[in-house]
C-alpha positions in Angstrom: -12.9 -4.0 6.5 -11.5 -1.8 4.1 -7.9 -1.9 3.8 -4.7 -2.1 1.5 -2.3 -5.0 2.4 1.2 -5.1 1.1 3.4 -8.4 0.7 6.6 -9.5 -0.9 9.3 -7.6 1.1 12.3 -9.5 2.5 16.0 -9.6 2.4 17.8 -9.4 -0.8 21.4 -8.9 -1.9 22.3 -5.8 -3.9 21.5 -6.1 -7.6 18.7 -8.5 -6.6 14.9 -8.2 -7.3 11.9 -8.3 -5.5 8.1 -7.9 -6.6 5.8 -6.1 -3.9 2.0 -6.7 -4.1 -0.5 -4.4 -2.9 -4.2 -6.0 -2.6 -7.2 -4.1 -1.6 -9.7 -5.7 0.8 -13.3 -4.7 1.3 -13.2 -2.5 -1.8 -12.2 -2.5 -5.4 -9.1 -0.7 -6.8 -10.8 0.1 -10.2 -11.5 3.7 -9.4 -8.2 4.7 -7.2 -4.9 5.8 -8.3 -2.5 3.7 -6.3 1.0 5.0 -5.1 4.0 3.2 -3.6 5.9 5.2 -0.8 9.1 4.1 1.5 10.3 5.2 4.8 13.8 4.6 5.7 15.0 4.4 9.2 15.4 8.0 10.6 14.0 9.6 7.1 10.7 10.9 6.0 8.2 9.1 3.9 8.8 9.7 0.2 6.9 8.7 -3.0 8.5 5.9 -5.1 5.8 5.4 -8.0 2.2 5.7 -8.8 -0.3 4.5 -11.4 -3.6 5.6 -12.8 -6.8 3.9 -12.2 -6.8 2.1 -15.7 -2.9 1.8 -15.7 -2.4 4.3 -18.6 -0.4 6.6 -16.7 2.7 6.1 -14.3 5.2 8.0 -12.4 8.4 7.2 -10.8 10.9 9.0 -8.6 14.2 10.0 -10.0 15.8 7.5 -7.8 14.1 4.5 -9.0 13.5 5.2 -12.7 14.6 2.5 -14.9 15.0 0.0 -11.9 11.5 -0.2 -10.8 8.1 -1.0 -12.7 4.8 -0.3 -11.3 1.7 -2.3 -12.8 -1.6 -3.3 -12.0 -4.3 -6.1 -12.4 -7.6 -4.8 -11.7 -9.4 -8.1 -12.1 -7.1 -9.3 -9.1 -7.6 -6.1 -7.0 -3.9 -5.9 -7.1 -0.9 -3.4 -7.7 2.7 -4.7 -8.0 5.9 -2.8 -7.7 8.7 -4.8 -9.7 12.0 -3.7 -8.2 15.3 -4.8 -10.0 18.9 -3.9 -9.5 18.1 -3.1 -6.0 20.6 -0.9 -4.0 21.1 -0.7 -0.2 19.6 2.6 -0.2 16.3 0.9 -1.3 16.1 -0.4 2.1 12.7 0.8 3.8 9.4 -0.2 4.6 7.3 0.3 1.4 3.8 1.3 1.7 0.9 1.5 -0.8 -1.9 4.2 -0.8 -5.0 4.8 -2.7 -6.4 8.3 -3.9 -9.5 8.8 -6.2 -7.4 11.8 -7.7 -4.4 11.5 -9.8 -3.4 15.2 -8.8 -3.5 14.4 -5.1 -1.2 11.3 -5.7 1.1 13.4 -7.9 1.4 16.1 -5.2 2.1 13.4 -2.5 4.7 12.0 -4.8 6.5 15.2 -4.8 6.0 16.1 -1.2 4.4 13.5 0.9 1.8 15.1 3.1 -0.8 12.3 3.1 -3.3 15.0 2.4 -6.4 13.5 0.4 -5.2 9.9 0.6 -8.1 7.7 1.3 -6.3 4.5 2.4 -3.0 3.3 3.6 -1.6 -0.3 4.0 0.8 -1.1 7.1 4.0 -1.6 4.9 6.5 -4.5 4.0 10.0 -4.3 4.9 12.6 -4.4 2.1 16.2 -5.0 3.3 18.8 -4.9 0.8 22.2 -6.0 2.1 25.2 -8.5 1.6 
């Protein structure tokens, strides 16, 4: 079965850190641009960060720049999202998604339509609260 599986979510206090993982099952991530998206209760899904297939290019939403870092280990078929200095407004379900095209991913980072995305995970919940 071809799928992406996210893990690493949980409850953390403001100012704390979490590292999310996105693992591919049934296919290899080498040829895919991977993006992290999030959806807070009552809000639309939005782009958080993305990374090119070899890891040479990254992109971040303004709201997470300087706090989140995306990386990948293709040998482990995994993409990570290190989240530091977490804020209550970071509370959301976080999803990873795969696309073969950087342009498609970049477009969805700006305006999330889901068009052209090849795979989505089912999400992992991050709750930032004291």
